[in-house]
Residue, then its C-alpha position, 0 to 999 in steps of 0.5 A: m455729607k451723606p454716609v457710605w452704605i455697606v451691604d455684606d452678610d459677613q460681619a467682619i467685612r462690615w466692621v473692617l470697612e466701617k472702621a477704615l472709613s471712619r478713620a478716613g472721615m466718612a460716615t457709614r451705615s451697614f446692612v446685612s441684606a440687599n432687601d434691607v437696602s432696598i427698603a432704606l432707599e425709599s426714604e434716603t440715598p447714600a453717597a456711595l453703595i458698597s455691596d457684596i455679590r453672594m448673600p442670602g436672598t437677593d444677590g448683589f447683581s440684582l441690587l445693582k440692577h435695582v439701584k441703577e434703574k431708580y438712582p442711576a447716578l448713585p455710584v455702586i462698588i461691587m465686591t466679592a471673594y469670587s474674582d472671576l471674569d464673568s462676575t467682573v464683566t457683569a458688574f461693569q455691564g450693570g453700571a458698577f463704578d468699580y469692582l473690588a476683589k477680596p481679599f483687598d488692601i484696606n487703604e486701596a479700598v478706602a481710596l476707591i470709595h473716596r473716588a466714588v464719593r466724589e462722583p456727582s451727587p445722586s439724583e432720585t428719579d421716578p421708578g423705571s425712568a432711568s432704565s435703558p440698554e446701557n443700564s441693563i444687566e446681561q449675564a456674561t456668556p460663560s464661554d471663556k474656560g480655564i486659564l482666563t475665567q479665574s485669577s487671584s493675581v492683581a495683574m489679571q484682575e486689571v485685565f478683567r476690569a478692562i474687558g468689563r469696561l470695553a464690553h459695550s464698546n466697538v473701539t479697536v484694541l491692541i493686546t500686547g504680551e509675550s508668546g503663550t500669555g493667552k492673547e487670543l483668549v482675551a480677544r475672544a472674551l472681548h468678543s463674547h462679552g461685547v455687543r457683537s457676541k452674536g456675530p462671527f469671531v474670525a482669527l488670523n495669524t498674520a505671521a503664519i500666512p505666506r506673504d504672497l497669499l496674505e492679501a487674498e486671505l484678508f481681502g478675498h479675490e475675484r474670479g480670475a484675479f490670478t492663476g488658480a482663482n477659479s471662483l470668487r472668494r470672500g476674505r477674512f474681513e467679509e467673513a467677520s462683518g458684523g463681528t470681530l476680526f482678530l489679527d494676531e502677530i500684527g507686528d509681522m504684517p508685510f509693510e506693503l499690506q499695512t497701507r491697505l489695512l490702514r484704509v479699511l480701519s479708516d473708512g471700512t472699505f476695501y477692494r478684493v484682489g482683482g476687484a473694481q468695486p469697493v466692499r464695505v464691512d462693519v468689523r471690530i478689530v482686535a490686534a495682538t503682538h509680542q513685538p514692541l511696535e514702537e521700536r518697529v516704527r522707529e526702525g521703519k518696519f511698521r507704519e506709524d499711522l497704522f500703529h496709532r490706529l491700532n493703539v486706541i486701547r492697549l491691554r498688556l497681558p502679564p507673563l506667567r512669572e508675574r502671576r505665579e499665584d495662578i500657576a497652581e490653579l492653572a496646573r490643576h485645570f490643565l491636568s484635569v483637561c489632559a486626563r479627560g483627553v487621554g481617558v486616565p484618572v486626574k493626577r495631583i501635584s505634591d506640595q513640594a513639586m508645586q512649590i518648585l513648579t511655581q518658582f519656574d519662570f516659564p519663558g513659554n508662559v501659559r502654553q508651556l505650563e499646559n505642555f508640561c501638564h500634558w507631559l506629566t499626565v502621560m509620563a509621570p508614573g504615579q497618581t501623585v506628581e513628585v519633584s523627581d517627575l517634573p520636567a528636567e528644565v524645571r528641576a534644573a532651574d531649582l538647583p541654585k536654590a538648593t545650594t543657597g545654604q552653603v553661601g558664606m562658607p569658606g571658598q563659596p561665593s557670596w550671595q551678591q556674587l551669585l546674584a551677579q552671576e544669575a543676572t549676567t546669565r539672563l542678560s547674555r541670553s536676552d531674557p525679557e524683564v530681567w529686573s522684574a524677575l530677579t526683584r520678585q525672587f529677591e522679595r519672595t526670599i526675604l518675605q519667606s525668611s522673615l515669616e519663618v523667623c516670626r512663625g507666620r506672624r505678619v504684623e511682626a514680620a512687617a515690623r522687622l522688615g520696616m514696612g506696614r501691615n497692609t504692605i506686607t499683605r499686598k506683597l504676599r498676595e502679589l507674589g502668590m504667598d498669601t495661601s502659604y502664610g494664612d494669618h488673615s486677622n488683619e485683612a478683609s477676606q471672606 
């Protein structure tokens, strides 16, 4: 069996992957630079190639382009510590098998490499014979700023991967997620990184348009179609022709209009209001909703055939409480934007205040965090935001944590009783995903306590908790705690 080639200027990364792949029964060969790989490819090819992006000399994207031009069947896995949307999309546009964000779980990395090795054997071709538009690398347009471009959370990395894989597709996409999670930002990213990026991007919130005006807004109207229609007006479908139409809150679309929308999705034609001639358009549809469409179908409020037309590819955006590791970076970004907007110096958040902020559940998600940062920029008295400066609802949500030291004292409720009380409160107000939210808080508390007892030593903490070293590393990363407990000696990182 051919070896797996590893190219990275970081000796620690090469060593970790070599040992892990050797234990998995795979031979390896390591390189320090992309130039060395290009020379070696002239005489042999590997089973798979794992390459870093940022290296002295030729970078990983240039190496990917070279490999895909000469050896299109060779699976290439791109890895980097800079896990941003542009890099992810560029990797997939260039033909990468997959994208590996550092720090990564060794077991997951080995499983990914094993899947790549099982790809069809690479066949050598003449130089340039395999070059095609599908294999060319186009640098992604850096238009998605702030809350979408960078993320260390596993959930958002999956969203990045999906955007990268869908970049050269015209398939219909349905984006689901709570209000304020950034569904329109993802829709814009799908457009700006796709084949229709030079065409228009038209957004319409179907819940914000009165029912009697929505039909004309979508499909346009002819002159004289109704009182006040003094001239022909093109609707959003015609405006978006050649580009992307983003239909937000599609779950709130009136039932009678759903039939007309289904017709457009089926054959690309429609009639303007009051029109007799069909209008043909070429539009990619990206729809979004915070409502459970399957439930609305069962209730008879949403057409099942339209649901299946929209639900070709579904992207779920995680709420902010599932990506707490992004809160600090998002807060700094929004504070910077807000400061520029009002012409004042950028404020910083103290470590204690940031810790409390990251524990808040943010029912309004990213939008609510942005609003908090606007408020802090204007209302916080000093340049450093302290705990007392935080919005009242954030400080109130943290109060139960401050009293946990009294649990077990005479006359005080047990932690199980407090948990039952918290669960009952959340369930009574119909909070979403109560199980997920409470489970994450429970895991965070246990991990924090174990690491404090073990003075930050992950291996010892994992042993006392009865879990593996890689498991505790993954859990800390998922919960946004890996920066607080920085023992990375057993992790692959850069």
